[in-house]
C-alpha positions in Angstrom: 70.1 121.5 177.1 70.0 118.5 174.8 73.3 116.7 175.2 74.7 114.6 172.4 75.2 110.9 172.9 78.0 109.0 171.1 78.0 105.2 171.3 81.4 104.6 169.7 84.1 106.0 172.0 86.9 105.2 169.6 86.8 107.1 166.3 84.1 109.5 167.4 86.3 111.0 170.1 88.7 112.3 167.5 85.8 113.4 165.3 84.1 115.4 168.0 87.3 116.9 169.2 88.0 118.2 165.6 84.5 119.6 165.4 85.0 121.4 168.8 88.3 122.8 167.7 86.9 124.0 164.4 84.8 126.4 166.6 87.8 127.5 168.5 87.0 131.2 168.1 83.8 130.8 170.1 85.5 129.1 173.0 88.4 131.6 172.9 85.7 134.2 173.6 84.8 132.4 176.9 81.4 131.0 175.7 81.9 127.8 177.7 82.1 129.8 181.0 79.1 132.0 180.1 77.0 129.0 179.4 78.2 127.2 182.5 77.4 130.2 184.7 74.1 131.1 183.0 72.7 127.6 182.5 69.2 127.5 184.0 69.4 131.2 184.8 68.4 132.9 181.5 65.2 131.9 179.7 66.3 133.9 176.7 69.8 135.1 175.7 70.3 137.6 172.9 72.6 135.7 170.5 74.2 139.0 169.3 75.2 139.8 172.8 76.4 136.3 173.5 78.6 136.1 170.4 79.6 139.7 170.2 83.4 140.2 169.9 84.5 143.6 171.2 87.4 145.5 170.0 90.4 145.2 172.2 93.3 147.5 172.6 96.7 146.6 174.1 96.3 145.1 177.6 99.5 146.7 178.9 99.1 148.9 182.0 101.8 151.3 183.1 103.2 151.0 186.6 102.4 154.6 187.3 98.7 154.2 186.8 96.3 154.3 189.8 94.9 150.8 190.4 92.0 150.0 192.7 91.3 146.4 193.6 88.0 145.7 195.3 87.8 142.6 197.4 89.9 140.5 199.7 89.3 137.0 198.4 91.4 134.5 196.5 91.3 136.3 193.1 92.2 139.6 194.7 95.1 138.3 196.6 96.5 136.4 193.6 96.3 139.6 191.6 97.9 142.0 194.1 100.7 139.6 195.0 101.5 139.3 191.3 101.4 143.1 190.9 103.8 143.5 193.8 106.2 140.9 192.2 106.0 142.8 188.9 106.8 146.2 190.5 103.5 147.9 190.6 103.3 150.4 193.5 100.3 152.6 192.9 97.7 150.1 194.2 94.9 150.4 196.8 92.8 147.5 198.1 89.1 148.1 199.2 87.8 145.7 201.8 84.0 145.6 202.6 84.6 143.5 205.8 87.2 141.5 207.6 86.5 138.1 206.0 89.9 137.8 204.4 90.1 135.0 201.9 86.6 135.4 200.8 84.3 132.5 200.2 87.1 130.0 199.8 88.5 130.6 203.3 85.4 131.4 205.2 82.7 128.9 204.1 83.7 126.9 201.0 86.9 125.2 200.0 88.9 125.3 203.2 86.1 124.5 205.7 85.2 121.6 203.4 88.8 120.4 203.4 88.9 120.6 207.2 85.6 118.8 207.9 86.6 116.1 205.4 90.0 115.6 207.1 88.5 115.4 210.6 85.2 113.8 209.8 85.6 111.2 212.6 85.5 113.7 215.4 82.4 114.3 217.5 80.1 116.8 215.7 80.3 119.6 218.4 84.1 119.3 218.6 84.3 119.3 214.8 82.3 122.5 214.5 84.4 124.2 217.2 87.6 123.1 215.6 86.4 124.2 212.2 85.6 127.7 213.5 89.0 128.0 215.1 90.6 126.8 211.9 88.8 129.3 209.7 89.6 132.1 212.2 93.3 131.2 212.1 93.4 130.9 208.3 91.5 134.3 208.0 94.2 135.9 210.2 97.0 134.4 208.1 95.4 135.7 204.9 95.0 139.2 206.4 98.6 139.2 207.3 99.5 138.2 203.8 97.5 141.1 202.3 99.0 143.5 204.8 102.5 142.2 204.1 102.3 143.3 200.5 102.4 146.9 201.7 99.5 148.2 199.7 97.0 150.6 201.5 93.8 149.0 202.7 90.6 151.1 202.5 87.5 150.0 204.5 84.2 150.4 202.7 81.7 148.9 200.3 81.6 150.1 196.7 78.0 151.0 195.9 78.4 152.6 192.5 81.0 153.4 189.8 80.6 156.6 187.8 83.2 157.4 185.2 86.6 157.0 186.8 85.4 157.1 190.4 84.1 154.6 192.8 81.6 155.6 195.4 81.8 153.9 198.8 79.0 153.5 201.3 80.8 155.9 203.6 80.4 158.6 201.0 84.1 158.6 200.1 85.0 158.8 196.4 88.2 157.2 195.0 89.6 157.9 191.5 91.2 155.2 189.4 92.9 154.6 186.1 92.2 150.9 186.4 89.6 149.3 188.6 89.5 145.6 189.4 86.2 144.1 190.9 86.9 140.9 192.7 83.7 141.1 194.7 82.5 137.5 194.4 79.0 136.3 193.8 75.9 136.0 195.9 73.3 133.3 196.3 69.8 134.3 195.4 66.8 134.0 197.7 63.6 132.1 196.7 60.5 133.3 198.5 58.7 129.9 198.1 61.1 128.2 200.5 62.2 131.1 202.8 63.5 131.3 205.5 66.6 129.2 204.8 70.0 128.8 206.4 73.0 130.4 204.7 76.2 128.6 203.7 77.8 130.3 206.7 75.2 129.0 209.1 75.5 125.5 207.5 78.8 124.9 209.3 77.2 125.4 212.7 74.5 122.7 212.4 75.3 119.5 214.4 72.1 117.5 214.4 68.6 117.2 212.9 67.2 116.8 209.4 68.6 118.9 206.6 67.1 119.4 203.2 69.1 121.1 200.5 67.2 122.4 197.5 69.5 122.9 194.5 69.3 124.5 191.1 71.5 121.8 189.6 74.6 122.7 191.5 76.6 119.5 192.0 78.4 121.1 194.9 75.2 120.6 196.9 76.2 116.9 197.2 79.5 117.9 198.9 77.4 119.9 201.5 75.3 116.8 201.9 78.2 114.4 202.5 79.8 116.7 205.1 76.5 117.2 206.9 76.0 113.4 207.0 79.3 113.1 208.9 78.1 115.5 211.5 75.2 113.2 212.2 72.5 115.0 210.2 69.8 113.2 208.2 70.2 114.7 204.7 68.0 115.0 201.6 69.2 116.8 198.4 66.4 117.9 196.0 67.5 119.1 192.5 64.9 121.3 190.8 66.6 120.4 187.5 69.2 117.7 186.9 72.9 118.7 187.2 74.7 119.2 183.9 76.9 116.1 184.8 73.9 113.8 185.5 74.3 111.9 182.2 77.9 110.8 183.0 78.5 107.3 184.4 81.1 108.8 186.8 78.5 111.2 188.3 75.9 108.4 188.5 78.5 106.2 190.4 79.2 109.2 192.8 75.5 109.6 193.4 75.1 105.9 194.2 78.0 106.0 196.6 76.3 108.9 198.5 73.0 107.1 198.6 74.8 104.0 200.0 75.9 106.2 202.8 72.4 107.2 203.6 71.9 110.5 201.7 68.6 110.7 199.8 69.1 112.3 196.3 66.1 113.4 194.2 67.4 114.4 190.7 64.4 116.3 189.5 61.4 117.6 191.5 58.9 120.4 191.3 58.7 122.3 194.6 55.1 123.1 195.3 55.1 124.8 198.7 56.6 125.1 202.1 54.3 124.6 205.1 56.1 125.2 208.3 58.9 122.7 208.5 57.5 120.5 205.7 58.3 120.8 202.0 55.7 119.6 199.5 56.9 118.5 196.1 56.1 116.5 193.0 58.5 113.8 191.8 57.7 112.0 188.6 54.0 112.7 189.0 53.9 111.6 192.6 53.3 114.0 195.5 55.8 113.8 198.4 56.2 115.6 201.7 59.6 115.9 203.4 60.0 117.2 207.0 63.1 119.1 208.0 64.7 121.0 210.8 66.9 123.1 208.5 66.4 124.1 204.8 69.2 125.3 202.6 68.7 126.8 199.1 71.7 126.3 196.8 70.5 128.4 193.9 72.3 129.6 190.7 74.6 132.4 192.0 74.4 136.0 190.8 77.3 138.3 190.1 77.9 140.6 193.0 78.7 143.8 191.0 77.8 147.4 191.8 76.1 149.5 189.2 78.5 150.8 186.6 77.6 154.1 185.0 74.0 153.7 186.3 73.4 150.2 184.9 73.6 146.6 186.3 75.9 144.2 184.5 75.6 140.4 183.9 77.9 137.7 182.7 77.0 138.7 179.1 78.5 142.1 179.6 81.9 140.7 180.5 84.6 140.2 177.8 86.3 137.2 179.5 89.5 137.1 177.4 90.5 140.6 178.6 88.5 140.3 181.9 86.9 143.7 181.2 83.4 145.1 181.0 82.5 145.5 177.4 82.9 149.2 176.4 84.7 149.9 179.7 88.3 148.6 179.1 89.5 150.2 182.3 87.2 148.0 184.5 88.2 144.4 185.2 86.2 141.6 186.7 87.9 138.6 188.4 87.0 135.4 190.2 83.4 134.6 191.2 82.4 138.1 190.1 83.1 137.0 186.5 81.4 133.7 186.7 81.1 130.6 188.8 84.9 130.0 189.0 86.7 127.6 191.3 89.5 128.9 193.6 92.1 127.5 191.2 90.5 129.1 188.2 90.3 132.4 190.0 94.0 132.3 191.0 95.1 131.5 187.5 92.8 134.1 185.9 94.2 136.8 188.3 97.8 135.9 187.7 97.4 135.9 184.0 95.8 139.3 184.1 98.7 140.8 186.0 101.1 139.2 183.5 99.1 140.7 180.6 99.3 144.1 182.1 103.0 143.8 182.4 103.8 142.1 179.1 101.1 143.6 176.9 100.0 140.2 175.6 96.5 138.8 176.0 95.9 135.7 178.0 93.8 132.7 176.7 90.6 132.0 178.5 90.8 128.4 177.2 93.9 127.8 179.5 91.4 127.5 182.3 89.5 124.6 180.7 92.1 122.0 181.6 92.2 122.7 185.3 91.0 119.8 187.4 87.8 120.1 189.5 86.9 118.3 192.7 83.8 117.7 194.9 84.6 117.0 198.6 83.1 113.8 199.9 84.0 110.6 201.8 84.8 109.4 198.2 85.6 112.6 196.4 84.5 113.1 192.8 87.1 114.8 190.6 87.5 115.3 186.8 89.8 116.8 184.3 89.4 117.3 180.5 88.2 119.8 177.9 84.6 120.9 178.0 83.6 118.9 174.9 84.4 115.6 176.6 81.4 116.2 178.9 79.1 115.5 175.9 79.9 111.8 176.1 77.9 109.2 177.9 80.0 106.2 177.0 83.3 106.0 178.8 85.7 103.1 179.6 86.3 102.5 183.3 88.8 100.7 185.5 88.4 99.6 189.1 90.7 100.3 192.1 89.7 97.0 193.8 92.5 94.9 192.2 95.3 97.2 193.4 97.4 95.9 196.3 97.0 99.4 197.9 93.2 99.0 197.9 93.4 95.6 199.6 95.6 97.0 202.4 93.5 100.1 203.0 90.1 98.5 202.2 89.3 101.4 199.9 87.3 101.1 196.6 86.6 103.4 193.8 86.6 103.8 190.0 88.3 105.7 187.2 86.6 106.6 183.9 88.6 107.8 180.8 88.0 108.9 177.3 90.6 107.6 174.9 91.4 109.2 171.5 92.7 106.2 169.5 93.8 108.4 166.5 96.1 110.6 168.7 96.9 107.9 171.2 96.0 110.3 174.0 93.6 110.2 177.0 91.3 113.3 176.6 89.6 113.2 180.0 89.7 111.4 183.3 87.0 111.2 186.0 87.7 109.6 189.4 85.6 108.7 192.4 87.9 107.7 195.3 89.2 108.7 198.7 92.4 110.0 197.0 90.6 111.7 194.1 92.2 115.1 194.9 95.8 113.9 194.6 95.0 111.5 191.7 93.3 114.1 189.5 96.2 116.5 190.0 98.5 113.8 188.6 96.0 113.0 185.9 95.9 116.6 184.7 99.6 116.3 183.9 99.5 112.8 182.4 96.7 113.5 179.9 99.0 116.0 178.1 101.3 113.0 177.3 100.6 110.2 174.7 99.9 106.9 176.3 103.1 105.6 174.8 105.0 107.8 177.2 106.6 105.7 180.0 105.6 108.2 182.6 102.1 106.7 182.6 103.7 103.6 184.0 106.4 105.2 186.2 104.5 108.1 187.9 103.7 106.0 191.1 105.5 104.0 193.7 104.3 100.5 194.8 101.9 100.1 196.5 100.0 103.3 195.8 96.5 104.3 194.7 98.2 106.1 191.7 98.9 102.7 190.2 95.4 103.0 188.8 97.1 104.8 185.8 99.0 101.6 185.0 95.7 99.7 185.1 94.3 102.4 182.7 97.2 101.8 180.2 96.7 98.0 180.5 93.0 98.5 179.7 93.9 100.6 176.6 96.3 97.9 175.5 93.7 95.2 175.9 91.1 97.1 173.9 93.7 97.6 171.1 94.6 94.0 171.1 90.9 93.0 170.7 91.0 94.5 167.2 94.3 92.8 166.4 93.3 89.2 167.0 93.5 86.9 163.9 95.3 89.5 161.9 98.5 88.9 159.9 101.2 91.5 159.2 99.3 92.7 156.2 96.0 93.0 158.0 94.4 89.9 156.5 93.3 86.9 158.5 95.7 83.9 158.8 93.0 81.7 157.4 93.6 83.3 154.0 97.3 82.2 153.9 98.4 78.8 152.6 102.2 78.6 152.8 104.4 76.5 154.9 106.9 78.3 157.1 110.7 78.0 156.3 112.7 76.1 158.8 114.9 79.0 159.9 112.2 81.3 161.3 112.1 82.9 164.7 108.7 82.4 166.2 106.7 85.3 167.7 103.8 84.2 169.9 100.3 85.7 168.9 100.0 89.3 169.9 96.9 88.5 172.0 99.1 86.6 174.4 101.3 89.6 175.3 100.1 89.8 178.9 100.3 86.0 179.4 103.4 85.0 177.5 106.8 84.9 179.3 108.4 85.4 175.9 107.1 89.0 175.6 107.9 89.8 179.3 111.5 88.5 178.9 112.3 89.7 175.4 110.9 93.2 175.4 111.2 96.0 177.9 108.1 97.6 179.4 108.6 100.7 177.2 108.9 98.5 174.1 105.8 96.6 175.0 103.9 99.9 175.6 104.9 101.3 172.3 104.2 98.1 170.5 100.7 97.4 171.6 99.6 100.9 170.7 101.0 100.7 167.2 98.5 100.4 164.4 100.0 96.9 163.6 101.4 95.4 166.8 102.3 92.1 165.1 104.5 93.8 162.5 106.0 96.1 165.2 107.1 93.2 167.4 108.3 91.1 164.5 110.6 93.8 163.3 111.8 94.6 166.8 112.5 90.9 167.5 114.5 90.7 164.2 116.6 93.8 165.2 117.2 92.5 168.7 118.2 89.1 167.3 120.8 90.6 164.9 122.1 93.1 167.4 122.6 90.2 169.8 125.2 88.9 167.4 127.1 92.1 167.4 126.6 94.8 170.1 123.6 96.7 171.5 124.6 100.0 169.8 121.0 101.1 169.5 120.0 100.2 173.1 119.5 102.7 175.8 120.8 102.3 179.4 117.9 99.9 180.1 118.3 97.9 176.9 115.3 99.5 175.2 115.2 99.9 171.5 112.9 102.7 170.4 111.2 101.6 167.1 109.1 104.3 165.6 106.7 104.4 162.7 107.3 107.3 160.2 104.6 109.3 158.5 104.9 107.2 155.4 104.2 104.0 157.4 107.7 102.6 157.5 109.7 101.9 160.7 113.0 103.3 161.9 115.4 103.1 164.8 117.6 106.2 165.2 121.3 105.2 164.6 120.5 101.8 163.2 120.6 101.0 159.4 118.2 98.2 158.7 115.5 97.1 156.3 112.6 94.7 156.4 110.4 93.0 153.9 107.0 91.5 154.6 106.2 88.3 152.7 103.0 89.0 150.8 101.6 85.5 151.1 102.7 84.6 154.6 102.7 85.9 158.1 106.5 86.5 158.3 108.8 89.4 158.0 112.5 89.4 157.1 114.8 91.9 158.8 118.2 92.7 157.3 121.2 94.6 158.7 124.2 94.4 156.4 124.9 90.8 155.6 122.8 89.6 158.5 119.2 88.5 158.0 116.6 87.0 160.2 113.0 86.0 159.4 110.3 86.2 162.1 107.2 84.2 161.9 104.1 85.5 163.6 101.3 82.9 163.7 99.9 79.5 162.7 100.0 78.7 159.0 97.1 77.0 157.5 98.3 73.9 155.7 
C-alpha cells in the first residue's frame, strides 16, 4: 500500500480530515476494518464485493426468539451478559472446549499483562506463576458465564445449514438467531514448519527464539516479553508493518533494539534447514540459528461452512455484524476481523443494544478506541484511521518532567494538531505508563486544546503532566507565527506613530512564558485561550483593557477564580458574557482602545518605529 506523505502538519491536517470525512459512507460500511484485516492476505479483491452495500432490515430481535451463541471468549461474554441485562431468556451458549475467556485470557492480553507486571522474576518462577494466573482467571470467567444462568452445550460447530447448526457430536440445534464468536486462527506456513504455537510460547524459558511475522506489530510484544525471560530474540518481518512509516513506531523499534532485540523490517525467507533459517535482506544472504521458531502470520477467520460455502471478511456486513444475505447469522470479535479485546467487547454490547432498541450501531465508533502493545516501554496510540497516513508529527519528551527524574523513566509522545479546529486529532505514546496515559488521551482528544482539562487532568508529580507539555508545545508553535505582528496582522516596522502617554503597555506576545506580567495578570485559562486565538496580541490587549476597567469597579464578569472568558464570535468580534464593552483598533498603530460606559483605556502592544 502506498501511503501518502504530508510535509505540512498544520493546514493539511484539516484538509485531509475533510477529505476523509467526505468519504464517510465508505468508512461507515467498515472498509477500514476489512482493509486492516485483509492487508497482505488478498492479492486481488473484487471491488464490487468490497464496496457492496447490502439491504438491511430492522435489527430488532424479539425476546422470545431462540438465540444460539457459539464461543466462550470476550465477545461472547460481553454479548450474553448484555442480553441477560436486557431481559433475553431464550439463549444457549455452545462451548468447543474449556478455555473460557478465549485468546485474551489464555494466551494473549492477560498473560502479556501478567508477564509485563512480573518481568523481574526468575524465568521458571515467572512461567509457573503465569500458568497459575491464567488457570485462575479462566475459572473466574467460567463462573461468570455460568452465573448468567444460560444453558451451556459442549461441542464444536462444524456446519450451518438453514436454521440449524451441526455439532461434531452429531447433535443439531435450531436457531432464530445465531452468533458466531469463534475467534480466528493462525495459518501455517510449510516453508518454516514445525513452529511453536502462541500457547507454547509462554512455556519457553531459555534459548534462541526467532519470530517470523507477516507485518503484525504484536510480534514485537512477544519479543519483548521473551527477552525478559532470558531468551535471545530476533523478529523477522516478511513485509513492513503498516505503522513502520510513523516516527512513533520507529522510536518504539529503536527502544527494543537498545534492549537487545534484533528487528529485521523486510526480508525474504528462502528456506529452513534444521534449526537454521536462511533469508535475504536487502540483497544480502543471512543465516540465523534458533532453538524455537514462531510464525505470526495473518490470521484467518475461524468460521464453519455456512450453507455449504466458506466465508471471508468480505462476506460480512460489519455495520449489522451479519453475513451478507444471511441476516439471522451474526459474527463477533476476532471471527469478524482482527479486533482487540476492547473492540470486541464494545462491538458485542452495541449488537445487544441494537437488538433491543431496533437502532443500528455505527462501526466507526470503534475507530477511536485506544490500542496498546505490551513492552518494557509500551507503545500505545489513539486517533482516527486517517491520521495514520501522516509521517510528520510533533513530539514532546518526558525527560523534563519531575516525575521522570524521580523514577528515571524516559519516553516520548507524538501528536497531530488540527490548527483550524484547535483540536489534537491523534496521540501516540512510547512509555512505561503508556496504557494509562493513552486511556486519558482518548478522552482529552475529544476536547479543544483551549479546554482547561488538558492542564488539570493530572496531579503533580505524575507522568500525565506530559499533556501540559503538549499544550505548551502547541502554544509555542502558535506564537512562532505571531512574532513581529501587530493587532492588524502587519509588521510593526510598517508603523510610524508615537504612542500616547496614557497607554497601558502589553509585553510582546512571544514573551508570554518568560514574562512575569502575563503570569501575574492573566489566569492559566485566560493564557491558554489567548495563545490559541488567531490574533493573540489583540486578544490579550482587549482582555487587559477589560481587566483594568473592571478593577476600577467590581469583577462582575469574573468567575470564582477571577477568570474572564473572552470569546471570538463567528464575525470576528470579541465578547464577554454579561459585560457590555466595545473596542477600537487604531489603524496606524499597535494599540487598541477598550470602552465600558464612560471608562476608556488604551493598550499598547509593541515598540513603535520612530
